[in-house]
C-alpha positions, 0 to 999 in steps of 0.5 A: 607908162607904168602899169600897177599890179595887184601887189602895188594896189594891195594894202597890208592893212586890207584883206586881199593882200594875197597868199603872202603873210601881210608884213603888218602882222605881229607889229602891235598888240591889236595885229598880233597873229592870235588877236581877234582882229587878225582872226576876222580880217586875216583868218588864214594867218590867225594862230590863236585858239579856235575856241577864243573866236566865238568868245571874242565875237559873242 
């Protein structure tokens, strides 16, 4: 029987991918490391300006 690990069940599209940078980041405009989507779902990998977060969310 093959046991699944957290890595096997984690999706690169879902938060909780672990401490590794999700490979899906920077593959399109919406998932650019400085986009509001990344700021919301992957804040530890967000590279944009902190000021733009309040503007994008507000």
